[in-house]
C-alpha positions, 0 to 999 in steps of 0.5 A: 084218765083219757085215752092217750093215743090218737087214731093211728096209735100214736102217744098223743102230747098234750097241747101247750102254747109252744105245740100250737102249729102256728108256723108256716114251712113253704117248700117248693115241689113238682106237680107229680110231687104233689099229686103223689104226697096228695094220693099217700095222704088219701091212702093212709087217711090223713092230710098232707100236712100230717103225711108230711110231719110223720115222714119227718118224725119217721112214724109209720102210717098205715094205709087205709088200703091195707085195712081194706085188703084185711077186712077182704081177707077175713072175708075169705077166711069166713068163707072157708070156715063155713064151706069147711062146716059143710063138708064136715056135715056132709061126710058125718052124716052119709044117710042125708046124702048117700051119693055124696056127689055134692061132696065133690063139688064142695071141695072144688069150691073149697079149692076155689076160694083157698086159691082166691084167699092166696091170690089176695094174699100175693096182692099185698 
């Protein structure tokens, strides 16, 4: 059987004649409301009619901006992992770096990256 979910995770309903979108509902809105609907639709990656249908049926739409923020957080997290691996290497092989002066710089970089991650999380 085929995929039973749409791109937003909602269950697909088989199309029948009565499910075809052939009726038009006209609603007057202000210029500000129209711009707001359009921007929210763009942020969610759907059309304005799909946005309004989702609102009317109390369906949650996920913002594409949230997906981008999550991707940024994953990249920062990967940077932290790499820095942690370098620090571990530095600390476990003192013969390669007898002065260990670079470890302090590395710790500073890790702290900086952690702060960047915190700022990204707080901006969500």
